[in-house]
PASE-16691 format. One record per residue (C-alpha): residue in one letter; x, y, z. Coordinates in steps of 0.25 Angstrom, whole numbers, plus 5000, padded with zeros to 4 digits. Each point is the difference from the previous one (the first is absolute). Layout:
! residues N
type = a&px = X&py = Y&pz = Z .
...
//
This chain:
! residues 365
type = x&px = 5000&py = 5000&pz = 5000 .
type = x&px = 5006&py = 5013&pz = 4996 .
type = x&px = 5002&py = 5010&pz = 5011 .
type = x&px = 4992&py = 5013&pz = 5000 .
type = x&px = 5009&py = 5012&pz = 4998 .
type = x&px = 4998&py = 5011&pz = 5010 .
type = x&px = 5003&py = 5015&pz = 5001 .
type = x&px = 5007&py = 5007&pz = 5011 .
type = x&px = 4990&py = 5009&pz = 5006 .
type = x&px = 5002&py = 5012&pz = 5009 .
type = x&px = 4987&py = 5007&pz = 5004 .
type = x&px = 5002&py = 5015&pz = 5002 .
type = x&px = 4987&py = 5001&pz = 5008 .
type = x&px = 4994&py = 4990&pz = 5010 .
type = x&px = 4992&py = 5003&pz = 5013 .
type = x&px = 5001&py = 4994&pz = 5014 .
type = x&px = 4991&py = 5002&pz = 5012 .
type = x&px = 5005&py = 5002&pz = 5014 .
type = x&px = 4992&py = 5004&pz = 5011 .
type = x&px = 5001&py = 5011&pz = 5011 .
type = x&px = 5005&py = 4990&pz = 5009 .
type = x&px = 5011&py = 4996&pz = 4991 .
type = x&px = 5004&py = 5015&pz = 5000 .
type = x&px = 4999&py = 5002&pz = 5015 .
type = x&px = 5009&py = 4988&pz = 5003 .
type = x&px = 5011&py = 5008&pz = 4994 .
type = x&px = 4997&py = 5012&pz = 5009 .
type = x&px = 5002&py = 5003&pz = 5015 .
type = x&px = 4988&py = 4997&pz = 5008 .
type = x&px = 4997&py = 5014&pz = 5003 .
type = x&px = 4999&py = 5003&pz = 4985 .
type = x&px = 4989&py = 4990&pz = 4998 .
type = x&px = 4989&py = 5009&pz = 5005 .
type = x&px = 5006&py = 5011&pz = 4991 .
type = x&px = 4999&py = 4991&pz = 4988 .
type = x&px = 4985&py = 4996&pz = 5004 .
type = x&px = 4996&py = 5014&pz = 5002 .
type = x&px = 5006&py = 5005&pz = 4987 .
type = x&px = 4993&py = 4988&pz = 4992 .
type = x&px = 4987&py = 5003&pz = 5007 .
type = x&px = 5001&py = 5015&pz = 4996 .
type = x&px = 5003&py = 4997&pz = 4986 .
type = x&px = 4988&py = 4991&pz = 4999 .
type = x&px = 4991&py = 5011&pz = 5006 .
type = x&px = 5005&py = 5010&pz = 4990 .
type = x&px = 4998&py = 4990&pz = 4988 .
type = x&px = 4986&py = 4997&pz = 5005 .
type = x&px = 4995&py = 5014&pz = 5002 .
type = x&px = 5008&py = 5009&pz = 4991 .
type = x&px = 5005&py = 4991&pz = 4988 .
type = x&px = 4988&py = 4990&pz = 4999 .
type = x&px = 4990&py = 5011&pz = 5005 .
type = x&px = 4993&py = 4990&pz = 5009 .
type = x&px = 4999&py = 4989&pz = 4989 .
type = x&px = 5004&py = 4986&pz = 5003 .
type = x&px = 5014&py = 4995&pz = 4998 .
type = x&px = 5002&py = 4991&pz = 4987 .
type = x&px = 5001&py = 4986&pz = 5003 .
type = x&px = 5014&py = 4994&pz = 4999 .
type = x&px = 4996&py = 4988&pz = 4991 .
type = x&px = 4997&py = 5011&pz = 4989 .
type = x&px = 5015&py = 5002&pz = 5000 .
type = x&px = 5006&py = 4986&pz = 5001 .
type = x&px = 5000&py = 4987&pz = 4993 .
type = x&px = 4992&py = 4991&pz = 5009 .
type = x&px = 5009&py = 4988&pz = 4998 .
type = x&px = 5013&py = 5008&pz = 5001 .
type = x&px = 4995&py = 5008&pz = 5012 .
type = x&px = 4998&py = 4987&pz = 5007 .
type = x&px = 5013&py = 4994&pz = 4997 .
type = x&px = 5010&py = 5001&pz = 5012 .
type = x&px = 5009&py = 5008&pz = 4991 .
type = x&px = 4992&py = 5012&pz = 5002 .
type = x&px = 5004&py = 5001&pz = 5015 .
type = x&px = 5011&py = 4990&pz = 5003 .
type = x&px = 5014&py = 5002&pz = 4996 .
type = x&px = 5003&py = 4985&pz = 4997 .
type = x&px = 4986&py = 4999&pz = 4994 .
type = x&px = 5004&py = 5011&pz = 4991 .
type = x&px = 5012&py = 4993&pz = 4995 .
type = x&px = 4992&py = 4987&pz = 4998 .
type = x&px = 4990&py = 5008&pz = 4992 .
type = x&px = 5011&py = 5006&pz = 4991 .
type = x&px = 5006&py = 4986&pz = 4998 .
type = x&px = 4986&py = 4995&pz = 4996 .
type = x&px = 4999&py = 5011&pz = 4990 .
type = x&px = 5014&py = 4999&pz = 4994 .
type = x&px = 5004&py = 5014&pz = 5005 .
type = x&px = 5015&py = 5001&pz = 5005 .
type = x&px = 4999&py = 5014&pz = 5007 .
type = x&px = 4989&py = 5011&pz = 5003 .
type = x&px = 5000&py = 5014&pz = 5004 .
type = x&px = 4990&py = 5000&pz = 5012 .
type = x&px = 4991&py = 5012&pz = 5004 .
type = x&px = 4992&py = 4999&pz = 5013 .
type = x&px = 4985&py = 5002&pz = 5000 .
type = x&px = 5002&py = 5008&pz = 5013 .
type = x&px = 5006&py = 5013&pz = 4996 .
type = x&px = 5008&py = 5004&pz = 5012 .
type = x&px = 5004&py = 5014&pz = 4993 .
type = x&px = 4986&py = 5004&pz = 5001 .
type = x&px = 4999&py = 4997&pz = 5015 .
type = x&px = 5014&py = 5004&pz = 5005 .
type = x&px = 5000&py = 5015&pz = 4999 .
type = x&px = 5000&py = 5011&pz = 5011 .
type = x&px = 4985&py = 5003&pz = 4998 .
type = x&px = 4996&py = 4986&pz = 5005 .
type = x&px = 5012&py = 4996&pz = 5009 .
type = x&px = 5006&py = 5013&pz = 5005 .
type = x&px = 5015&py = 4999&pz = 5003 .
type = x&px = 5000&py = 4985&pz = 5000 .
type = x&px = 4998&py = 4999&pz = 4985 .
type = x&px = 5014&py = 4998&pz = 4996 .
type = x&px = 5003&py = 4988&pz = 5009 .
type = x&px = 4986&py = 4993&pz = 4996 .
type = x&px = 5004&py = 5003&pz = 4985 .
type = x&px = 5013&py = 4992&pz = 5002 .
type = x&px = 4993&py = 4989&pz = 5007 .
type = x&px = 4990&py = 4999&pz = 4988 .
type = x&px = 5012&py = 4999&pz = 4990 .
type = x&px = 5006&py = 4989&pz = 5010 .
type = x&px = 4987&py = 4992&pz = 4999 .
type = x&px = 5002&py = 5000&pz = 4985 .
type = x&px = 5014&py = 4996&pz = 5001 .
type = x&px = 4996&py = 4989&pz = 5010 .
type = x&px = 4990&py = 4995&pz = 4990 .
type = x&px = 5011&py = 4999&pz = 4989 .
type = x&px = 5010&py = 4994&pz = 5009 .
type = x&px = 4996&py = 4986&pz = 4996 .
type = x&px = 5007&py = 5002&pz = 4987 .
type = x&px = 5004&py = 5015&pz = 4997 .
type = x&px = 5006&py = 4996&pz = 4987 .
type = x&px = 4986&py = 4996&pz = 4995 .
type = x&px = 4991&py = 5009&pz = 5008 .
type = x&px = 5004&py = 5015&pz = 4997 .
type = x&px = 4993&py = 5010&pz = 5009 .
type = x&px = 4995&py = 5013&pz = 4994 .
type = x&px = 5004&py = 5007&pz = 5013 .
type = x&px = 4992&py = 5013&pz = 5003 .
type = x&px = 5006&py = 5014&pz = 5002 .
type = x&px = 4994&py = 5012&pz = 5006 .
type = x&px = 5001&py = 5013&pz = 4993 .
type = x&px = 4996&py = 5010&pz = 5011 .
type = x&px = 5014&py = 4999&pz = 5007 .
type = x&px = 5011&py = 4999&pz = 4990 .
type = x&px = 5012&py = 4997&pz = 5009 .
type = x&px = 4992&py = 4989&pz = 5006 .
type = x&px = 4997&py = 4994&pz = 4987 .
type = x&px = 5015&py = 5001&pz = 4996 .
type = x&px = 5003&py = 4993&pz = 5013 .
type = x&px = 4990&py = 4989&pz = 4997 .
type = x&px = 5006&py = 4998&pz = 4986 .
type = x&px = 5014&py = 4998&pz = 5006 .
type = x&px = 4994&py = 4991&pz = 5010 .
type = x&px = 4992&py = 4991&pz = 4990 .
type = x&px = 5012&py = 4999&pz = 4991 .
type = x&px = 5010&py = 4997&pz = 5011 .
type = x&px = 4992&py = 4990&pz = 5008 .
type = x&px = 4991&py = 4994&pz = 4990 .
type = x&px = 5006&py = 5002&pz = 4986 .
type = x&px = 4988&py = 5007&pz = 4996 .
type = x&px = 4998&py = 5001&pz = 4985 .
type = x&px = 4988&py = 5009&pz = 4999 .
type = x&px = 4991&py = 5010&pz = 5007 .
type = x&px = 4986&py = 5004&pz = 4999 .
type = x&px = 4996&py = 5014&pz = 5000 .
type = x&px = 4986&py = 5006&pz = 5000 .
type = x&px = 4997&py = 5005&pz = 4985 .
type = x&px = 4992&py = 5012&pz = 5006 .
type = x&px = 5008&py = 5008&pz = 5010 .
type = x&px = 4991&py = 5011&pz = 4998 .
type = x&px = 4989&py = 4992&pz = 5006 .
type = x&px = 5008&py = 5001&pz = 5013 .
type = x&px = 5002&py = 5015&pz = 4999 .
type = x&px = 5014&py = 4997&pz = 4995 .
type = x&px = 5008&py = 5006&pz = 4988 .
type = x&px = 5000&py = 4993&pz = 4987 .
type = x&px = 5012&py = 4992&pz = 4996 .
type = x&px = 5008&py = 5011&pz = 4993 .
type = x&px = 5001&py = 5009&pz = 5013 .
type = x&px = 5014&py = 5002&pz = 5004 .
type = x&px = 4997&py = 4995&pz = 5014 .
type = x&px = 5001&py = 4986&pz = 4995 .
type = x&px = 5013&py = 5002&pz = 4993 .
type = x&px = 5008&py = 4993&pz = 5011 .
type = x&px = 4991&py = 4988&pz = 5000 .
type = x&px = 5001&py = 4998&pz = 4985 .
type = x&px = 5015&py = 5001&pz = 5001 .
type = x&px = 5000&py = 4989&pz = 5011 .
type = x&px = 4991&py = 4991&pz = 4992 .
type = x&px = 5007&py = 5002&pz = 4987 .
type = x&px = 5014&py = 4997&pz = 5007 .
type = x&px = 4994&py = 4988&pz = 5007 .
type = x&px = 4995&py = 4994&pz = 4987 .
type = x&px = 4986&py = 4998&pz = 5006 .
type = x&px = 4988&py = 5000&pz = 4990 .
type = x&px = 4988&py = 5009&pz = 5004 .
type = x&px = 4986&py = 4993&pz = 4999 .
type = x&px = 4988&py = 5008&pz = 4997 .
type = x&px = 4989&py = 4991&pz = 5003 .
type = x&px = 4985&py = 5002&pz = 4995 .
type = x&px = 4993&py = 5007&pz = 5011 .
type = x&px = 4988&py = 5008&pz = 5003 .
type = x&px = 5001&py = 5015&pz = 4998 .
type = x&px = 4992&py = 5008&pz = 5010 .
type = x&px = 4991&py = 5006&pz = 4990 .
type = x&px = 4995&py = 4987&pz = 4995 .
type = x&px = 4992&py = 4998&pz = 5013 .
type = x&px = 4991&py = 5010&pz = 4995 .
type = x&px = 4997&py = 4990&pz = 4989 .
type = x&px = 4998&py = 4989&pz = 5010 .
type = x&px = 4989&py = 5008&pz = 5007 .
type = x&px = 4993&py = 5003&pz = 4987 .
type = x&px = 5001&py = 4986&pz = 4994 .
type = x&px = 4987&py = 4993&pz = 5000 .
type = x&px = 5004&py = 4986&pz = 4996 .
type = x&px = 5000&py = 4989&pz = 5010 .
type = x&px = 5015&py = 4997&pz = 5000 .
type = x&px = 5004&py = 5014&pz = 4997 .
type = x&px = 5004&py = 4996&pz = 4986 .
type = x&px = 5002&py = 5014&pz = 4995 .
type = x&px = 5009&py = 5004&pz = 5012 .
type = x&px = 5009&py = 4987&pz = 4998 .
type = x&px = 5002&py = 5003&pz = 4986 .
type = x&px = 5006&py = 5014&pz = 5002 .
type = x&px = 5013&py = 4998&pz = 5008 .
type = x&px = 5010&py = 4999&pz = 4988 .
type = x&px = 4996&py = 5014&pz = 4994 .
type = x&px = 5007&py = 5008&pz = 5011 .
type = x&px = 5013&py = 4993&pz = 4998 .
type = x&px = 5002&py = 5009&pz = 4987 .
type = x&px = 5002&py = 5011&pz = 5010 .
type = x&px = 5010&py = 4993&pz = 5008 .
type = x&px = 5008&py = 4996&pz = 4987 .
type = x&px = 4999&py = 5015&pz = 4995 .
type = x&px = 5006&py = 5005&pz = 5013 .
type = x&px = 5012&py = 4990&pz = 4999 .
type = x&px = 5003&py = 5003&pz = 4985 .
type = x&px = 4995&py = 5014&pz = 4996 .
type = x&px = 5006&py = 5007&pz = 5012 .
type = x&px = 5014&py = 4994&pz = 4996 .
type = x&px = 5001&py = 4993&pz = 5013 .
type = x&px = 5004&py = 4987&pz = 4994 .
type = x&px = 5010&py = 5006&pz = 4990 .
type = x&px = 5007&py = 5007&pz = 5012 .
type = x&px = 5002&py = 4986&pz = 5006 .
type = x&px = 5003&py = 4991&pz = 4988 .
type = x&px = 5003&py = 4988&pz = 5008 .
type = x&px = 4987&py = 5000&pz = 5008 .
type = x&px = 4989&py = 4991&pz = 4995 .
type = x&px = 4985&py = 5000&pz = 5002 .
type = x&px = 4991&py = 4988&pz = 4998 .
type = x&px = 4985&py = 5003&pz = 4999 .
type = x&px = 4992&py = 4988&pz = 5006 .
type = x&px = 4987&py = 4996&pz = 4994 .
type = x&px = 4998&py = 5012&pz = 4991 .
type = x&px = 4994&py = 4993&pz = 4989 .
type = x&px = 5008&py = 5000&pz = 4987 .
type = x&px = 4990&py = 5004&pz = 4988 .
type = x&px = 4999&py = 5015&pz = 5003 .
type = x&px = 5015&py = 5002&pz = 5002 .
type = x&px = 5004&py = 5000&pz = 4985 .
type = x&px = 4989&py = 5009&pz = 4996 .
type = x&px = 5003&py = 5010&pz = 5012 .
type = x&px = 5014&py = 5001&pz = 4996 .
type = x&px = 4998&py = 5001&pz = 4985 .
type = x&px = 4988&py = 5009&pz = 5000 .
type = x&px = 5002&py = 5009&pz = 5012 .
type = x&px = 5014&py = 5000&pz = 5006 .
type = x&px = 5010&py = 4999&pz = 4989 .
type = x&px = 4994&py = 5010&pz = 4991 .
type = x&px = 5000&py = 5010&pz = 5010 .
type = x&px = 5015&py = 5001&pz = 5000 .
type = x&px = 4998&py = 5006&pz = 4986 .
type = x&px = 4988&py = 5009&pz = 5003 .
type = x&px = 4999&py = 5013&pz = 5008 .
type = x&px = 5002&py = 4993&pz = 5013 .
type = x&px = 5012&py = 5002&pz = 5009 .
type = x&px = 5006&py = 4989&pz = 5009 .
type = x&px = 5013&py = 5005&pz = 5006 .
type = x&px = 5010&py = 4989&pz = 5003 .
type = x&px = 4993&py = 4991&pz = 4989 .
type = x&px = 5010&py = 4997&pz = 4989 .
type = x&px = 4995&py = 4987&pz = 4994 .
type = x&px = 4987&py = 4995&pz = 4995 .
type = x&px = 4991&py = 4995&pz = 5012 .
type = x&px = 4999&py = 4987&pz = 4994 .
type = x&px = 5015&py = 4998&pz = 5000 .
type = x&px = 5001&py = 5003&pz = 5015 .
type = x&px = 4989&py = 4990&pz = 5002 .
type = x&px = 5008&py = 4990&pz = 4992 .
type = x&px = 5013&py = 5002&pz = 5007 .
type = x&px = 4995&py = 5002&pz = 5015 .
type = x&px = 4986&py = 4995&pz = 5001 .
type = x&px = 4992&py = 4987&pz = 4999 .
type = x&px = 4986&py = 4995&pz = 5001 .
type = x&px = 4995&py = 4987&pz = 5006 .
type = x&px = 4988&py = 4992&pz = 4994 .
type = x&px = 4992&py = 4988&pz = 5002 .
type = x&px = 4991&py = 4995&pz = 4989 .
type = x&px = 4999&py = 5011&pz = 4989 .
type = x&px = 5004&py = 4994&pz = 4987 .
type = x&px = 4995&py = 5012&pz = 4991 .
type = x&px = 5006&py = 5010&pz = 5010 .
type = x&px = 5012&py = 4992&pz = 5000 .
type = x&px = 5002&py = 4999&pz = 4985 .
type = x&px = 4998&py = 5016&pz = 4999 .
type = x&px = 5010&py = 5003&pz = 5011 .
type = x&px = 5010&py = 4990&pz = 4995 .
type = x&px = 4999&py = 5006&pz = 4986 .
type = x&px = 5002&py = 5014&pz = 5005 .
type = x&px = 5010&py = 4999&pz = 5012 .
type = x&px = 5006&py = 4986&pz = 4997 .
type = x&px = 5003&py = 4989&pz = 5010 .
type = x&px = 5010&py = 5006&pz = 5009 .
type = x&px = 4990&py = 5007&pz = 5009 .
type = x&px = 4989&py = 4990&pz = 5002 .
type = x&px = 4999&py = 4992&pz = 5012 .
type = x&px = 4990&py = 4988&pz = 5001 .
type = x&px = 4993&py = 4997&pz = 5013 .
type = x&px = 4990&py = 4990&pz = 5007 .
type = x&px = 4993&py = 5011&pz = 5008 .
type = x&px = 4997&py = 4988&pz = 5010 .
type = x&px = 4990&py = 4999&pz = 5006 .
type = x&px = 4992&py = 5011&pz = 4993 .
type = x&px = 4989&py = 4997&pz = 4989 .
type = x&px = 5009&py = 5002&pz = 4988 .
type = x&px = 5010&py = 4989&pz = 5006 .
type = x&px = 5005&py = 4989&pz = 4990 .
type = x&px = 5004&py = 4991&pz = 5012 .
type = x&px = 5001&py = 4989&pz = 5000 .
type = x&px = 5001&py = 4999&pz = 4985 .
type = x&px = 5011&py = 5011&pz = 4997 .
type = x&px = 5009&py = 4991&pz = 4992 .
type = x&px = 4990&py = 4997&pz = 4990 .
type = x&px = 4994&py = 5014&pz = 5000 .
type = x&px = 5013&py = 5008&pz = 4997 .
type = x&px = 5002&py = 4991&pz = 4988 .
type = x&px = 4986&py = 5002&pz = 4994 .
type = x&px = 4999&py = 5014&pz = 5004 .
type = x&px = 5013&py = 5004&pz = 4993 .
type = x&px = 4997&py = 4992&pz = 4988 .
type = x&px = 4986&py = 5007&pz = 4999 .
type = x&px = 5008&py = 5013&pz = 5001 .
type = x&px = 5010&py = 4996&pz = 4989 .
type = x&px = 5012&py = 5001&pz = 5009 .
type = x&px = 5012&py = 4990&pz = 4997 .
type = x&px = 5006&py = 4991&pz = 5010 .
type = x&px = 5013&py = 5008&pz = 5002 .
type = x&px = 4991&py = 5012&pz = 5004 .
type = x&px = 4991&py = 4992&pz = 5008 .
type = x&px = 5011&py = 4995&pz = 5009 .
type = x&px = 5004&py = 5015&pz = 5002 .
type = x&px = 4986&py = 5003&pz = 5004 .
type = x&px = 4997&py = 4988&pz = 5009 .
type = x&px = 5014&py = 5000&pz = 5007 .
type = x&px = 5012&py = 5007&pz = 4995 .
type = x&px = 4995&py = 5014&pz = 5002 .
type = x&px = 4997&py = 4997&pz = 5014 .
type = x&px = 5013&py = 4993&pz = 5002 .
type = x&px = 5007&py = 5012&pz = 4995 .
type = x&px = 4992&py = 5011&pz = 5007 .
type = x&px = 4999&py = 4993&pz = 5014 .
type = x&px = 5014&py = 4995&pz = 5000 .
type = x&px = 4998&py = 4986&pz = 5001 .
//
């Protein structure tokens, strides 16, 4: 019987769930109440202000039923077994519980920095079963740049961090956008460290107005919208000249959707360089900066994948399982990457770049 050939697969986006108790085990006992109080305040704000008194969406609407019941969602060793079952060598993991949204002075006062370090510790401990296969997207705060720099240095030194997650919308936190000089020391540190910045799909505050107005049972209008604000994030990185000022810094957009990106650059961004718009510090076409310093993850999107590949090439594409969310291909990733790339007209050599080699290079594996 002939052996079935398999791809080496590296997923640039997978999710894990650890509870408040998991985080609190990494904190001093007197900080347990600080964490609990902050999470309670955050939920009150979400219920009253963001959702406007409407019920919270059910978790099952945002996870694949079989994947979310697998031990790989919550247990580190189970995660490795789930990856083995799927034929995936390594994954960049993002926690469902967003510590950076809770660990800040407004909710924790002066304790927030110590709790933030404990939160990143909880990520490192999850990955410690095999840190060469479980790559944490450690979180960084932007409200205190010296602390963020110290955290970068600690994560690289102690855990050999390969990437960090930043909010894609600092203005939602009342903070300057990425081009502001206040961030220069942080960008210099990240660039020198070789870390990759991950801007994961997130909920921009103004979209909660759509939630409150959405009459559909599962808020299907609201849940279709989060990709769109990432266009703003992308522009603040590129059209302000920020990425060109730090040419070795890399930003990967996680779950942005692929199909709109070629149109956005070809129709809106690149032509503006030759019209009456002025972008100080921007010396090359925005699409060229994207090709050199950015990337995008995807799950199953063969038409968008084809359009993106034909416009940008293979070097800035990053395949992902998005385990255990509804778009996940787990546990059929091996067959799906072959069939999807074939449907998109991508040859085998570039398929290997997309499903493993780009991630191996970018994350220093």
